N, C-alpha and C positions, 0 to 999 in steps of 0.2 A: 114282352118276352120274345127274343129272337129264336128262331128254329133253324137247325142245320138243313141246308138244301142238299138233296141227294144228287150226286153227279155220276156220270157213267163210271168214272174211276172208282168212286166209293162203292158203287153197286157191284162192279166186277171183282174188286179186291176184298171187299168186306172190311176195309180200313176206315178209320175216322178221318175227318178232314185234317187234323193235326198230323196223323201218321202219314197221310199222303204228302203233305208239305215236307215232312221230315225226309221221306224217301226221295223226293225230288231234289232236296238239298244234297243228300248223299250222292245222287246221280251226278250232280254238277261237280262234286268233289272227285269222284272216280274218273269222270271225263277229263278233268284238269290233270290228273295223274297220267292219263293216257297221252295227253298232249305233251306233257313234260317228257315222258319217256320217248315219244316218237320224234318230237321236234328239237329237243335239247340234248338228250343223252345219246340217242341212236346215231346222229350224224358224226359224233365224236368217237364212236366205238371203232377200235382198230384191230384188236387181237383177242387174246384170252387172258382171263384172270386166274391166278393160281392161289388156291387156299391150302395152307399147310395143315394137315390133320394130325400131326404128331408134336409132342412136347415132352422133353425129359426122357428118362429111361423107362421103356415099357417092354412087355414080354413079346410084343409083335409090333410091326410097323405097318401102318395103313398107307395106301397110295395117296398122294396129294390129289386134291380135286381141281381139275383144270376145266374152266367154264368158258366157252366162246361167248363173248359179250354181246355181239350184234344179234345172234339168234335168240339169246335170252331176253334181250330188250324187246324184240319183236313179239315174242310170246307174252311178255308182261303187258305190252300195249294192247294186244288182243284180249287178254284177260280183263284188263281195265275197261275196255269197250263193252265186253260181254256183261260185266258187272253193271255198267251204266245202263245197258238195255234192260236188265232185270229190275233195277231200281226204278227206272223211269216208267216202266210198264207195270210195276207193283207185282212182279212175279217172284217175290222173295220168300214166300211161305213163312213169313214172320222171322226171317233170318237176316234182316237188313244189316244189323250191327255186325254179325259174323261176316257177311260179304264184304263190308267196308274194312273190317279188320284184316281179313285175308288179302284183300287187294292192297292195303297199305303195306302189309308185310312183304308182298311180292315186289312192290315198288322199292322198298328199302333194300331188298336183296339185289334188285337191278342196279340201284345207285351204288351199292357196295361193290358190285362187279365192275361197274363203270369206273369207280375210283381206283380199283386195283388193276385195271386194264394195263397189261404189260409189266406188272409187278407181282409180288406175292405178299400174302398176309396170313397170319396165324389164326385159324378159326378157333383153336383151343384158347389162344390168348384173348380173343374177342369175347368168348363165352365166359371165361374166367373173370374177365373184367366186368361182365354183366352181373355175375353172382356177387362179386365183391362190392360193386356200386349199389346193388340192391339191398345189401345187408342193413345199413342204418335205416333205409326207407321201410323195410319190412318190420324192423323193431318198432319204429314209430307208428306204423299202421296197426300192429298188434296192440300197442298201447291204446290207440284210439278205439279199437274194437272192444277191448275190455271196459273202457270207460263208458262208451256210448251204449253198449249192451246193458249196462247197469243204469242208464238214464242220465249220465253226466256228460255234457259236451266238453271236450278237452281240445281246445285249439292252441294250448300252450306247449305243444310238443317241441316246437322250435326252441322255446326257452329251456325246456328240460334237456334238450340236446346240448345247448351251450353250457349250461351249468355242469353237466356231466363231463363234457369234453375238458373244461377248465380244471375241474376237481381231479379228474383222472390223470391229467398231465402233471399237476402239482404233487399229488399223493404218490403217483408212480415215480416221479423224479426223486422225491425225498426218501421213499422206501427202497428204491432200486428194483422193485418187483412190479411187473405189469398186472399181476393178479391182485395185489393190494391196491394199485391204482384203479383197477376195475371195480373193486369194492367201494372205493371212494366215489367213483362216478355213479354207481348205482344208488348210493346214499344221497348224492346230490339230486338225482332224479326223483327219489322218494320225497325229499324235502320240498321241492317245487310242487309235487303232487299233493303233499299235505297242506300246503298253502291253498291250492286249488280246492281241495275238499273242504277245508275249514270255511273258506269264503262262500263257496257255492252250496254246500250241503248244510252246514251249521247256521251260517248267517244269511243264506238264501239270496246271495247277490246274483246279479245277472251273469250267467256263466260265460257268455261271449265276451263281455267287458272284462271279467276276471282273467280270462285267457289272454286277452290283449295286454292287460296290465302286467301279467307275469312275463310275457315275452319281452316287453319293454324293460322290465326290471332286470331280467337275466342278461339281456343284451348290454344294457348300460353298466351293470355291475361287473360283468366279466371283462368288458372293454376297459373299464377304469382300473381294475386290478392288473390286467395285462400291461397297461401303460405304466402304472405306478410301481408294480412289483416285478413282473416277469421281465420287462425290458432291461432292468438293471441287475437282474439276478438270473442269468441264463441257465444256471445249474438247477433252477426250479422248473425249467421248461424243457427238459431233455429226458423224457421217460423212455424206458426200454419198450420196444414194440413186440407184440406177439409174433412168433414165427409160425410158419406153416407146419402142420403135423401130417405126415404121410401115414395112411393106414396100411400096414404091411399086407402085401398081396394085392389088395384092391387098387392101391395107387399105381400099380404097374400094368393095369389093364389098358389096352389101346383106347385112346380118345377120352373115355369116361374116367379113367384112372386119375390123370392130372386135373381133370375138370371137377370131379366131385369128391375125390378121396385124398386130396392134398391141399387142404384149406386151413385157415387160421381157426383157433378155438372159438372166436366170436361168430364166425360164419357157420361152423358146425352147430353152435348153440342156437343160432337163428333158425336153421333148418329143423332141428329137433323141437324147438319151442313152438314153431308153427304147427307141427303135427300134434304136439301135446295139447296145446290150447284148443285146437279144433275138436279133438276128441273130448276134452274136458268141458267145453261149452255146450256141445250137442249130444254127448253120450253119458254124462254123469249127473248126479243129483246136485252137485255144486253148480254146474253150469245151468241147470234148470232154474235153480233159485236165483242166480245172478240175472238171467234173462227175464225172469218174472218181475223183478223190481224195476226193470226198464220198460216192460210192457204194461203190466197191471199192478202197480205198487199197492193199491188199496186191497186188491184180492190177495196179494202176497202177505200183507200185514194181517189179514183175517185168519190166515192159516199158521200164524206164528213166526213168520220171517221178519226179522228186524231190518226194515228197508234201508234206513240211513246207515246202519252199521255195515250192511252188505255193500252199499255204494262206497263207503269209506274204504273198505278192503279192496274193492275193484280198482278204485282210483290209485291207491298206494301200490298195488301190484302193477298197474299200468305204468306208474312212475318208475318202478324198478326196471321194467322192460325198456322204457325210454332211456333210462340211465345206461343200459347196455348199448343202445344205439348211439348215444352221445359219446360214450367212451371209445367207440370204434374210430372216431376221427383222430384222436390223439394217441391211442394205444395200438392201433392196427394200421391206419392209413398213413398219416403224416408224421407222427412222432413228435409233435410240438403244437402248442395252442397258438392260434392266430385270431385276431378280431373277426367275429362273425364268420368263422370258418365253416359253419354248417351250411351256409349258402342257401337257406330256404328249404333244406331237405325235410324239415318238420312239416312244412305246408304241403310238400309233395307227398309225404306220408299220409296226410289227411286225404289227399286226392286218391291215393292207393286204397285207403279204407273205403271210400265211397265207391270207387270202381269195383272193389271186391265185395260190395254190398254187405258190409259188416260181418264178413266171414274171414277167419284166419287164413284158410287156403286161398280164398279169392283175393284177399289183400296181398298175400305173398305173390300170387300171379301178377297182380298189377305192379307190385314193387319190381318184379323182374322186367316188366315192360319199361318202366322208367329207368331202371338200371341199365337196360340195353341202350336206351337213348344216350346215356352218359358215356358208356363204353364205345358206342358207335361214333359219337362226336370226337372222342379221344383218338380213335383209330383213323378217322379222316384227317385229323391234324398231323398225325405221323406220316400219312400217305401224301401229304402236300397236294391236295385237290385244287388249290387255288381259292377256296372259300376262306374268308378271313376267320382267324381263330376266335375272335371275339363273337362272331356270329355263330360259330359252331358250338360255343359254350352255352348258347341259349337253347340248344336242342331239348334238354330235359324239361325246360319250362314251357316251351312251345308244345311239346307232346302232352304235357299236363293240361294246358288250356284246351287243346283240341279234344283230348279224350273226355275230360269232364264236361265240356260244353256240348260236344257233339255226339258222344257215344254212350254216356252213362244212362241217359233217359230218365224216366221218373223213378225216384227212389222212395222206398218206404222205410223211414228210420223207426227205431223203437218208439212205441206210442207215447211213452212218458219221457222221451229224450229232452233234456234241458228243463224239466219241470221239477222244482223243489217239492219235497214231500212233507206235508203237514200232518203230524200225528194228531189223532183226535183225543 
C-alpha cells in the first residue's frame, strides 16, 4: 500500500497532493490569461470602448460608460499575475475556484473592451441576450434537478427539447395561439418523460442507456417529420411567437427596467419557477419527501413514502419543465422548427445542473454563465473582431467543457441516484 509523501507545499498549505496539483494547473491557466492580455490584446489597444447603458424609454437616462482600453488591460494583466502568484503558492484560503472565476470574468471584460475599442456596444442588449439565451438552459437544468434529486438520471433533456420544440411549432401553427402551442410542447416533454420513467423505474432499465435511446428517438423522429411533413406544408411551421410584456412602472426604470421587467412570458416563468422550485425543494414537506427517495429510498419507504410513485411524479414534472424549455426555441426565439435546432442545449443544461450542484438557484446561476457565453459570441460577431463566426459559435461549448472539467471539482450526487428501487 502506497502512502502519500508530505511535501513542504502540503505542510504549509494543508492541502492534499491532488489539491496542490489542481491549484498549480489553475495557476498555469491564469498565467496564460495574463500573457494573452499583455502580449496579444494590449499592443492592439488604441482608444476607448463605449458601453451604452440605456435602451428604450426610461424615466431617467444614465451616462454611457466610456472605458480606456489600454489601462483596463494593464490592470487585468496585473490581476491575472497576482492570481497566478496566489494559486502557485497555495495562498488561496480554499477559494481557488472563486479566484479563477473572477480572473476569467475580468479577462472576458477586457476582451469585450478590446473588441469594442473605438466603437460602441449596448450593455443592456448584451445582458438581455444573456437572460434570453439562458432561458432554455435553466428550464433543462431545473428538469435535471427534479429528476436527479428523486434518484432518476435524466440525460434525455435534449430529446425532450426537440420533441417540445416540434410539437409547439405544429400545435401553435394550427391553433394560431402560442399559448396552445406551449401546452402542446409541455405535453410532448411529459410524454418523453413518461417513456423515461416507464423504462427506468418500472422496468429498471439502465437509465443512461434509456436517456441515449430517447435522444436518438426524438432526434430521428422530429427530423423525419420535419422533412416529410413540414417541408411541404409551411403553414404547419409558422407559429406566432410570444411578445415581450412590459411591467408598468418597473419597465421604465433606468438600466434594470428593460433588462428585467420587459421580458417574454417564458422568461418570466423561468425566473419565477426557479425561485418556486428552490423553496419547494428545501423548505416544504413535498421537497423533503422527494429528496428522501433520492438519498435513502429504503428509509423513505419505511415511513410510508411510496418511492416509485414519488419518482414517477418528479420525472413527469421535470418533463413538463423541459417542455417549457423546448417550446422556447419555436415559440419565443426562432418562430419555426428546424432539424436539431436545440444545438445541444440539453447537454449544456446537464452541465448547468452539475455546476449548480443539484440546486435550482445554483443551476440558474450556471445557466446565466452559459447564456452569457452565447450572448458574448453573438456580440463579437456583430462587432466584427476578425475571429471567424464558426469559431465564435463554439464559445458556449468551450465554456461548458472548461467549467465542468476544471472548476466543478468533486460532486456528491444523491446517494441513490440512478439506482432502481426494489420493493420488498
